[in-house]
C-alpha positions in Angstrom: -46.4 32.2 2.1 -46.3 29.1 4.4 -49.2 27.7 2.4 -47.2 28.3 -0.8 -44.2 26.5 0.6 -46.4 23.5 1.6 -47.9 23.3 -1.8 -44.5 23.4 -3.4 -43.1 20.7 -1.1 -46.1 18.5 -1.8 -45.5 18.8 -5.6 -41.9 17.9 -5.2 -42.5 14.9 -2.9 -45.0 13.6 -5.5 -42.4 14.0 -8.2 -39.8 12.2 -6.1 -42.1 9.3 -5.6 -42.6 9.1 -9.3 -38.9 9.1 -9.9 -38.2 6.4 -7.4 -40.4 4.0 -9.2 -38.3 4.3 -12.3 -34.8 3.9 -10.8 -33.7 1.1 -8.5 -31.0 3.4 -7.2 -32.7 6.8 -6.4 -30.8 9.7 -5.1 -30.6 9.2 -1.3 -33.3 10.9 0.6 -32.6 13.2 3.6 -32.2 11.4 6.9 -31.7 14.5 9.1 -35.1 16.2 8.6 -35.4 16.6 12.4 -31.7 17.3 13.1 -30.3 20.5 14.6 -29.2 21.7 11.1 -32.9 22.2 10.2 -33.1 24.9 12.8 -30.8 27.0 10.5 -33.2 26.7 7.6 -36.2 28.8 6.5 -39.1 27.4 4.6 -37.5 28.7 1.4 -34.2 26.9 2.2 -36.1 23.7 2.5 -37.9 24.4 -0.8 -34.5 25.0 -2.4 -33.2 21.7 -0.9 -36.1 19.8 -2.3 -36.1 21.5 -5.7 -32.5 20.8 -6.3 -32.7 17.2 -5.0 -35.8 16.5 -7.1 -34.2 17.9 -10.3 -31.1 15.8 -9.6 -33.3 12.7 -9.3 -35.0 13.6 -12.6 -31.6 13.9 -14.3 -30.6 10.5 -13.0 -33.9 9.1 -14.4 -33.3 10.8 -17.7 -29.7 9.4 -17.9 -30.9 5.9 -17.5 -33.7 6.3 -20.0 -31.4 7.9 -22.6 -28.9 5.0 -22.3 -31.6 2.5 -22.7 -33.0 4.3 -25.7 -29.6 4.8 -27.2 -27.5 1.7 -26.3 -24.8 2.7 -28.8 -23.9 5.6 -26.4 -23.6 3.3 -23.4 -21.4 0.9 -25.4 -18.8 3.7 -25.6 -18.2 3.3 -21.8 -17.0 0.5 -19.6 -20.1 0.3 -17.5 -22.2 -2.8 -17.8 -25.6 -1.1 -17.7 -27.4 2.2 -17.7 -28.0 1.9 -14.0 -24.3 1.3 -13.3 -23.4 4.3 -15.4 -25.9 6.6 -13.6 -24.7 5.3 -10.2 -21.1 6.0 -11.0 -21.9 9.6 -12.2 -24.4 10.6 -9.5 -23.0 8.8 -6.4 -19.4 9.8 -6.9 -19.8 13.5 -7.3 -17.6 14.3 -4.3 -14.8 12.5 -6.1 -15.1 13.7 -9.7 -16.7 17.1 -8.9 -18.6 16.8 -12.2 -15.4 16.9 -14.2 -14.8 14.1 -16.7 -11.8 13.8 -18.9 -13.9 12.0 -21.5 -15.6 15.3 -22.3 -12.6 17.5 -21.6 -14.0 18.5 -18.2 -16.7 20.6 -20.0 -19.7 21.7 -17.9 -23.0 23.6 -18.2 -23.9 24.9 -21.6 -20.5 24.0 -23.1 -21.1 20.4 -22.3 -24.6 20.5 -23.7 -23.3 21.9 -27.0 -20.8 19.0 -27.1 -23.7 16.5 -27.0 -24.9 17.9 -30.3 -21.5 18.6 -31.9 -21.3 16.8 -35.3 -17.5 16.2 -34.9 -17.8 14.6 -31.4 -17.5 10.9 -31.5 -17.8 10.1 -27.7 -20.8 9.2 -25.5 -23.3 12.0 -26.0 -25.5 11.2 -23.0 -22.7 12.0 -20.5 -22.1 15.7 -21.6 -25.8 16.2 -22.0 -26.6 15.2 -18.4 -23.4 16.7 -16.9 -24.2 20.0 -18.7 -27.7 20.1 -17.2 -26.7 19.1 -13.7 -23.8 21.7 -13.5 -25.9 24.4 -15.1 -28.6 23.9 -12.4 -25.9 23.7 -9.7 -24.3 27.0 -10.7 -27.6 28.8 -10.6 -27.8 27.6 -7.0 -24.3 28.9 -6.2 -23.0 25.3 -6.4 -24.6 24.5 -3.0 -26.2 21.2 -2.3 -27.9 22.4 0.8 -29.3 25.8 1.8 -29.4 27.8 5.0 -30.6 31.2 6.2 -27.2 32.7 5.4 -27.5 31.7 1.7 -28.8 34.0 -0.9 -30.1 32.8 -4.3 -30.9 35.0 -7.3 -34.5 34.2 -8.5 -33.6 35.5 -12.0 -30.8 33.0 -12.4 -33.1 30.1 -11.4 -35.8 31.4 -13.7 -33.3 31.6 -16.6 -32.2 28.0 -15.9 -35.9 26.9 -16.3 -35.8 28.6 -19.8 -32.5 26.9 -20.5 -33.9 23.5 -19.6 -36.7 24.2 -22.2 -34.1 25.0 -24.8 -32.1 21.9 -24.0 -35.2 19.7 -24.2 -36.0 21.2 -27.6 -32.5 20.6 -28.8 -32.7 17.0 -27.6 -35.8 16.4 -29.7 -34.8 18.2 -32.8 -31.0 18.3 -33.3 -29.9 16.0 -36.2 -26.7 15.0 -37.8 -25.8 15.6 -41.5 -27.8 12.5 -42.5 -30.9 13.8 -40.8 -30.7 11.4 -37.9 -31.4 12.5 -34.3 -28.2 12.6 -32.2 -30.1 11.0 -29.3 -33.5 9.2 -29.5 -36.1 10.1 -26.9 -39.9 10.2 -27.3 -41.4 7.7 -29.7 -44.8 8.2 -31.4 -45.8 5.7 -34.1 -48.7 3.4 -35.0 -47.9 1.0 -32.1 -46.0 3.1 -29.5 -46.5 6.4 -27.8 -43.7 7.1 -25.3 -43.7 10.7 -24.0 -41.9 9.9 -20.8 -38.9 12.1 -21.6 -41.1 15.1 -22.3 -42.9 14.5 -19.0 -39.6 14.4 -17.0 -38.4 17.6 -18.5 -41.8 19.1 -17.7 -41.4 18.2 -14.1 -38.0 19.9 -14.0 -39.2 23.1 -15.7 -42.3 23.2 -13.4 -40.3 22.8 -10.2 -37.6 25.3 -11.2 -40.2 27.9 -12.4 -42.3 27.5 -9.3 -39.3 28.1 -6.9 -38.0 31.0 -9.0 -41.3 32.8 -8.9 -41.9 32.1 -5.2 -38.4 33.3 -4.4 -38.9 36.5 -6.5 -42.2 37.2 -4.7 -40.6 36.7 -1.3 -37.7 39.1 -2.1 -40.1 41.5 -4.0 -38.0 41.3 -7.1 -39.3 41.4 -10.7 -38.3 38.7 -13.1 -37.2 39.6 -16.6 -39.2 37.4 -18.8 -37.4 37.1 -22.1 -39.5 35.6 -24.9 -37.6 33.5 -27.5 -38.6 31.0 -30.1 -37.1 27.7 -29.2 -35.7 27.0 -32.6 -33.5 30.2 -32.4 -33.3 30.6 -28.7 -29.9 31.2 -27.0 -29.1 30.1 -23.5 -29.7 32.8 -20.8 -27.1 33.7 -18.2 -27.2 31.9 -14.9 
């Protein structure tokens, strides 16, 4: 099991390094890795810390990339750049608690649905990212750090991985009444092949899946693996 934890942490650290090369303002790294608080953590608590922190870093990267790919959405805000918008959202979480009046304080899947609502005229990137971030947070009991006294449900975390898959599919396929994508992402044509969005979602799904399966094995719990077609899939409970 310790080997499994080490492999997982190595994967996450590699992903974090990749994320930091994209954003000039990465999510702050832990500075208390040798502090007394670490004595109250098991290997699985540290895995949860790293999984959640790495997925948050991926969402920050995705937010910046979405605004740069869809400048019309950024123009609906008062921030000068994609980086400034991401910094405001991710570095002020203690103040806004992931509630934004611009999206009627919607969170998790409700916010995700808003991003693809034909009648919605606001910034679609904000509810998309807020929805994913709060969905992942709720599956982790809204904790940002984990200790031996905490208990996480591997089924909820596994379900979130499936929900991320569904969300990524919606992002690449949801269109308005004129047949235009609500948000542009990957680009494949004669001159360009940009699959960076797909790769970032793949990292998130991989991390979340790996932790859910490892946690289920540790607690000797069976995961209910629901098979759905992405085109007709519904979000799973978390």
